[in-house]
C-alpha positions as CSV (number, residue, x, y, z in Angstrom):
1,M,46.9,57.5,156.8
2,K,46.4,59.6,159.9
3,A,48.9,57.3,161.6
4,F,51.4,57.9,158.8
5,Q,50.9,61.7,159.0
6,F,51.6,61.6,162.7
7,A,54.8,59.6,162.1
8,K,55.7,62.0,159.3
9,K,55.2,65.0,161.6
10,H,57.8,63.5,163.9
11,G,60.3,62.6,161.2
12,Q,59.5,58.8,161.4
13,E,57.5,58.2,158.2
14,S,60.0,55.8,156.6
15,A,60.6,53.9,159.8
16,Y,56.8,53.7,160.4
17,V,56.1,52.4,156.9
18,D,58.9,49.8,157.2
19,A,57.5,48.7,160.6
20,V,53.9,48.4,159.3
21,F,55.0,46.3,156.3
22,K,57.1,44.1,158.6
23,A,54.3,43.7,161.1
24,Y,51.9,42.7,158.3
25,W,54.0,40.7,155.9
26,G,56.7,39.4,158.3
27,D,54.8,38.9,161.5
28,G,51.3,38.4,160.2
29,K,49.8,41.1,162.5
30,D,46.4,42.7,161.8
31,I,47.4,46.3,161.0
32,S,43.8,47.3,160.9
33,Q,43.9,47.1,164.7
34,T,44.6,50.4,166.6
35,E,46.6,48.5,169.3
36,V,48.9,46.9,166.7
37,L,49.6,50.4,165.1
38,A,50.1,51.9,168.6
39,E,52.7,49.3,169.4
40,I,54.5,50.1,166.2
41,A,54.4,53.8,167.1
42,D,55.7,53.0,170.6
43,S,58.6,51.0,169.1
44,L,59.6,54.1,167.2
45,H,59.5,56.2,170.4
46,L,56.3,58.0,169.3
47,D,53.9,58.9,172.1
48,K,51.6,55.9,172.2
49,E,48.7,57.7,173.9
50,I,48.7,60.7,171.6
51,F,49.1,58.3,168.6
52,T,46.0,56.3,169.7
53,H,44.0,59.5,170.3
54,I,44.9,60.8,166.8
55,L,43.7,57.5,165.2
56,K,40.3,58.1,166.9
57,D,39.9,61.8,166.1
58,R,40.1,63.9,163.0
59,T,43.5,65.6,163.7
60,F,45.1,64.7,160.4
61,E,42.0,64.3,158.3
62,Q,42.6,67.5,156.2
63,V,46.3,66.6,155.8
64,H,45.2,63.2,154.5
65,K,42.7,64.8,152.1
66,D,45.2,67.2,150.8
67,S,47.7,64.4,150.3
68,L,45.2,62.5,148.2
69,T,44.3,65.6,146.2
70,H,48.0,66.1,145.4
71,T,48.4,62.4,144.5
72,Y,45.5,62.3,142.1
73,E,45.3,65.8,140.7
74,D,48.8,67.2,140.8
75,A,51.0,64.1,140.5
76,H,48.4,62.2,138.3
77,V,49.0,59.0,140.1
78,T,46.2,56.6,139.2
79,E,48.0,53.2,139.7
80,V,50.2,51.6,142.3
81,P,53.0,51.3,141.9
82,T,53.9,54.5,140.1
83,L,57.6,55.4,139.5
84,K,58.7,58.8,138.3
85,I,62.1,58.8,136.7
86,G,63.0,62.2,135.4
87,S,60.2,63.2,133.1
88,R,58.9,59.6,132.6
89,V,56.1,58.2,134.7
90,L,55.8,54.5,134.8
91,Q,52.4,53.3,136.2
92,G,51.6,49.8,137.1
93,F,54.2,47.0,137.2
94,A,57.0,47.9,134.8
95,S,59.5,45.3,133.7
96,K,63.1,45.4,134.8
97,E,64.1,46.4,131.2
98,T,61.6,49.3,131.1
99,I,62.9,50.7,134.4
100,E,66.5,50.2,133.2
101,Q,65.7,52.0,129.9
102,A,64.1,54.9,131.8
103,L,67.1,55.2,134.1
104,L,69.6,55.1,131.2
105,H,67.5,57.7,129.4
106,E,67.5,60.0,132.5
107,R,71.3,59.5,132.9
108,S,72.0,60.4,129.3
109,T,69.7,63.5,129.5
110,K,71.6,64.6,132.6
111,D,74.9,64.0,130.9
112,R,73.9,66.2,128.0
113,E,72.8,69.0,130.3
114,K,76.3,69.2,131.8
């Protein structure tokens, strides 16, 4: 998470997450290794040395703790995946039909508000 927070600070959070997923699922890399994550950061033009240092120190520890607090206490996320569609929260793996119903419900709610 410290690595993600560093990428987020530099506006690269989505690209970082995509690259980590590709490295793990697509390339079979061990993303628990600092060097693998540092190479990903470098590929996104993030400073590799600073990135490596941040993984070893506590720079983003409080940001990470605050993020977890928000996730559990404020957003009430207790399962992965969790989807929030309007006022509905779908936790765990929802069927295609359930997601479609939630989207249609949200659309009709928005249409009535117009």
